[in-house]
C-alpha positions as CSV (number, residue, x, y, z in Angstrom):
1,M,133.0,73.1,115.0
2,E,133.0,69.8,117.0
3,S,129.6,69.4,118.2
4,N,127.7,66.4,119.3
5,S,123.9,65.7,120.8
6,K,123.2,65.1,124.4
7,Q,120.0,64.8,125.9
8,M,118.2,66.7,128.4
9,R,114.9,66.7,129.9
10,V,111.5,68.7,130.1
11,I,110.9,69.8,133.7
12,S,107.1,70.2,133.7
13,G,103.6,70.1,131.9
14,I,102.3,67.6,129.6
15,F,105.7,66.9,128.2
16,K,107.4,66.4,131.6
17,G,110.3,64.1,131.8
18,K,110.6,63.4,128.2
19,S,113.8,63.8,126.5
20,I,115.1,66.5,124.4
21,S,118.4,66.4,122.3
22,F,121.0,69.2,122.8
23,L,124.4,70.4,121.5
24,K,127.4,70.2,123.3
25,S,129.6,72.7,121.3
26,K,131.6,75.9,121.9
27,I,129.0,78.2,120.7
28,T,125.8,76.8,122.2
29,R,124.8,76.4,126.0
30,P,121.7,74.8,126.9
31,L,119.9,76.8,129.6
32,K,120.6,74.7,132.9
33,D,117.5,73.1,134.2
34,S,117.6,74.7,137.7
35,V,117.7,78.4,136.0
36,K,114.7,77.3,133.7
37,E,112.6,76.1,136.7
38,N,113.4,79.3,138.3
39,I,112.1,81.6,135.4
40,F,109.3,79.7,135.4
41,N,108.6,80.0,139.3
42,I,108.8,83.7,139.0
43,I,106.7,83.8,136.0
44,N,104.1,81.9,137.8
45,H,104.3,83.2,141.3
46,S,105.2,87.1,140.7
47,N,102.2,89.4,141.3
48,I,104.7,92.0,139.8
49,L,105.2,90.4,136.3
50,G,101.3,89.9,135.8
51,I,101.4,87.2,133.4
52,K,101.4,83.1,133.2
53,I,102.5,81.0,130.8
54,N,99.0,79.6,129.8
55,N,97.5,80.4,126.4
56,T,100.2,83.1,125.8
57,N,102.0,83.7,122.4
58,I,105.9,83.4,123.0
59,L,108.7,84.6,120.9
60,D,111.7,82.4,121.7
61,L,115.0,84.9,120.1
62,Y,118.6,82.9,119.7
63,S,116.6,79.6,120.7
64,G,119.1,77.2,119.9
65,I,117.5,73.6,120.4
66,G,114.4,75.3,121.8
67,S,114.5,74.1,125.4
68,F,112.8,77.3,127.0
69,G,109.8,77.5,124.1
70,I,109.5,73.7,124.3
71,E,109.0,74.1,128.2
72,C,106.4,76.7,127.5
73,V,104.4,74.7,125.3
74,S,104.8,71.9,127.8
75,R,103.2,74.5,130.0
76,G,100.4,75.6,128.0
77,A,101.2,78.1,125.9
78,K,99.2,78.6,122.9
79,K,102.1,79.3,120.3
80,V,105.9,79.2,120.3
81,T,107.8,81.2,117.5
82,F,111.5,79.9,117.7
83,V,114.0,82.3,115.9
84,E,118.0,80.8,115.6
85,K,120.7,81.3,113.0
86,D,122.6,78.1,113.5
87,H,122.0,75.3,111.2
88,N,123.1,72.5,113.6
89,A,120.8,74.1,116.4
90,I,117.8,74.4,113.9
91,E,118.1,70.8,112.9
92,T,118.2,69.4,116.6
93,L,115.1,72.0,117.3
94,K,113.3,70.4,114.5
95,K,114.2,67.2,115.8
96,N,112.9,67.9,119.1
97,L,109.7,69.3,117.9
98,K,109.0,66.1,115.8
99,T,109.7,64.0,118.6
100,L,107.3,65.5,121.0
101,L,104.8,66.0,118.1
102,I,104.3,69.6,118.4
103,K,103.3,71.3,115.2
104,D,100.4,73.6,115.3
105,K,102.1,75.5,118.2
106,A,105.3,76.0,116.8
107,T,107.2,78.1,114.1
108,V,110.8,77.7,113.6
109,I,112.2,80.7,111.8
110,S,116.0,80.2,110.4
111,D,117.5,83.6,110.3
112,E,119.3,86.5,111.7
113,I,117.3,87.8,114.7
114,E,117.8,91.1,113.0
115,N,116.3,90.2,109.9
116,Y,113.4,88.8,111.6
117,L,112.6,91.5,113.5
118,N,112.8,94.2,110.9
119,V,110.0,92.3,108.8
120,K,106.5,94.0,109.6
121,K,104.4,91.9,111.6
122,T,101.0,91.5,112.7
123,E,101.8,89.0,115.5
124,K,102.4,90.5,119.0
125,F,104.1,88.3,121.6
126,N,103.1,88.2,125.4
127,I,106.3,86.9,126.5
128,I,109.7,87.4,124.8
129,F,112.9,85.5,125.5
130,L,116.2,86.3,124.3
131,D,118.9,84.1,125.0
132,P,122.3,85.7,123.1
133,P,125.6,84.5,123.3
134,F,127.0,85.7,126.5
135,A,129.9,87.6,125.1
136,E,127.6,89.3,122.6
137,N,125.6,92.6,123.4
138,S,124.1,93.3,120.2
139,F,120.9,92.2,121.9
140,I,120.3,95.5,122.9
141,N,119.6,96.7,119.1
142,D,117.2,93.6,119.3
143,L,115.1,95.1,122.1
144,K,115.2,98.3,120.3
145,L,113.7,96.9,117.4
146,I,111.1,94.8,119.3
147,K,110.3,98.2,121.1
148,K,110.1,100.4,117.8
149,N,108.0,97.6,115.9
150,K,105.8,97.0,118.8
151,I,105.5,93.3,118.7
152,Y,104.5,92.9,122.2
153,L,101.0,92.9,123.6
154,K,100.0,95.1,126.4
155,N,100.3,92.5,129.0
156,H,103.9,91.5,128.3
157,V,107.2,90.4,130.0
158,I,110.9,90.6,128.3
159,I,113.3,87.9,129.8
160,I,117.1,87.9,129.1
161,H,119.5,85.5,130.1
162,R,122.7,87.2,130.6
163,E,126.2,86.1,132.1
164,S,126.2,87.4,135.9
165,K,129.2,89.6,135.5
166,T,127.4,91.5,132.5
167,N,126.4,94.9,133.0
168,D,124.3,96.2,130.1
169,N,122.4,99.2,129.7
170,F,118.7,99.3,129.3
171,N,118.2,103.0,129.9
172,G,115.4,104.5,127.6
173,I,114.9,100.8,126.0
174,L,113.6,98.6,129.0
175,N,112.5,99.0,132.7
176,P,114.0,96.1,134.5
177,I,111.6,94.6,136.9
178,I,113.3,91.7,138.5
179,I,116.6,90.3,138.4
180,R,118.3,87.2,139.7
181,K,121.4,85.8,139.5
182,Y,121.9,81.9,139.6
183,S,126.0,81.2,139.6
184,R,127.0,82.0,136.0
185,S,123.4,82.9,134.5
186,K,121.6,86.4,135.1
187,I,117.9,86.4,134.5
188,I,116.6,90.0,133.6
189,F,112.6,90.2,133.8
190,G,111.5,93.5,132.2
191,K,108.7,95.5,130.4
192,F,108.7,98.4,128.1
């Protein structure tokens, strides 16, 4: 796998304008700044979702280099748990957390998503963000595990980043509340 480290910036909050590294490769794709900004605008301004970033517990699945979770910490999240299986992405994520001096607000799990979700947890989350590879639809099973194991708080939102043309079936699993398309990306906000 050919990959090289590039730079992107944190959009808002205490780390606004700070650089973080990302991987340019065939298997990873960073969340575009414009899409990320729209996600946070919807969270901050939607009365339908009823949730804000400040003081929340975030689960960032398929976290890659951590751009979503780092943005959450920058905007006041209490804690972010990053779960990623790709070794190169994990190394870049750890480098980014170290550069920004994020320690007590971040936990990095290097494992398959299913393995992480199958272990009994006492920790529950307000916001669960899934950014699986566009070609993959096994994340539906991840949603089933999240729901079955009840690792979400009563006040929660599930956010999924998908390719705009995908037609995923959430029947009986997730109640989509808001769906937005931005060029090649589709963002789904839902609740269990």
